[in-house]
C-alpha positions in Angstrom: 113.4 -32.9 131.1 110.6 -30.8 132.4 108.5 -32.2 135.2 104.8 -32.1 134.7 105.0 -33.1 131.1 103.0 -36.1 129.9 104.8 -39.1 128.3 103.4 -38.1 124.9 104.7 -34.5 125.3 108.1 -35.8 126.2 108.3 -38.1 123.2 107.2 -35.3 120.9 109.7 -32.8 122.2 112.8 -32.0 120.2 116.3 -32.0 121.7 119.1 -29.8 120.4 122.8 -29.7 121.5 123.5 -26.5 123.5 125.5 -24.1 121.3 127.9 -23.3 124.1 129.0 -27.0 124.4 132.4 -28.0 123.0 132.6 -31.6 121.8 136.0 -33.2 121.3 135.6 -36.4 119.3 138.0 -39.2 119.9 139.3 -41.9 117.5 137.2 -44.6 119.2 133.9 -43.0 118.3 133.4 -41.5 121.7 133.9 -37.9 122.8 134.2 -35.5 125.7 131.5 -32.8 126.0 132.5 -29.6 127.8 129.9 -27.3 129.2 131.1 -23.8 130.2 130.2 -22.9 133.8 129.9 -19.5 135.4 131.9 -18.8 138.5 129.6 -18.4 141.6 129.3 -14.9 143.0 130.5 -16.0 146.4 133.7 -17.4 145.0 135.9 -14.3 145.3 139.4 -13.9 146.8 140.5 -15.1 149.3 137.9 -17.9 149.1 138.7 -18.5 145.4 142.3 -19.2 146.4 141.2 -22.0 148.6 138.4 -23.6 146.6 139.3 -24.6 143.1 136.8 -23.8 140.4 136.6 -25.4 137.0 135.4 -23.2 134.2 133.9 -26.3 132.4 131.9 -29.4 133.4 132.8 -32.5 131.4 131.0 -35.6 130.4 132.8 -38.5 128.7 130.6 -40.1 126.0 131.1 -43.6 124.6 130.3 -44.6 121.1 126.6 -45.2 121.8 126.3 -41.9 123.8 127.8 -40.0 120.9 125.4 -41.8 118.5 122.5 -40.5 120.5 124.0 -37.0 120.8 124.5 -36.9 117.0 120.7 -37.5 116.6 120.0 -34.4 118.7 119.9 -32.1 115.7 116.9 -29.9 116.5 114.7 -31.6 113.9 114.2 -35.1 115.3 111.8 -35.7 118.2 112.8 -37.9 121.1 110.6 -40.6 119.8 112.4 -40.5 116.4 115.7 -40.7 118.2 114.5 -43.8 120.1 113.3 -45.4 116.8 116.6 -44.7 115.0 118.7 -46.0 118.0 116.6 -49.2 118.1 117.1 -49.8 114.4 120.8 -49.0 114.5 121.4 -51.4 117.4 118.9 -54.1 116.5 116.7 -53.5 119.5 113.0 -53.4 120.0 111.5 -49.9 120.6 111.0 -50.7 124.3 114.5 -52.0 124.7 115.9 -48.7 123.3 113.4 -46.4 125.0 114.6 -46.9 128.6 118.3 -46.3 128.1 117.8 -43.4 125.6 115.3 -41.6 127.9 117.7 -42.0 130.9 120.6 -40.7 128.8 118.5 -37.8 127.5 117.8 -36.9 131.2 121.5 -36.9 132.0 122.3 -34.7 128.9 119.6 -32.2 129.8 120.5 -32.1 133.5 124.2 -31.4 132.6 123.2 -28.7 130.1 124.6 -30.5 127.1 121.2 -30.7 125.4 118.1 -28.4 125.6 114.7 -29.8 124.9 111.9 -27.8 123.4 108.3 -28.7 122.7 107.6 -29.6 119.1 105.2 -26.7 118.7 107.9 -24.3 119.7 110.1 -25.6 116.9 107.5 -25.0 114.2 106.9 -21.3 115.0 
């Protein structure tokens, strides 16, 4: 998430799953999210023969992680996601806030979710 944003701006921002991400859902409620990666310019033969390069980055999501990702629909703010997660898991708002915020940071850093300001969504 963007540095320099206030806590209120972060809670009002709206996450959306990156359209380039492939999500393979498993039977247990979890999933594997695959993010396409561009090959670095410096990785050309013969260097590319020596250094393996994966065209995707993967993140394994458990059932709770998938529940949070499903709430990243482009309409719900992070605050709404925290509230829903708290209700679904019988937690207080504060008990849900910390893990959801940490997980949202991981999702954004890995390119699985993009976060926009609420005002950008309305226009």
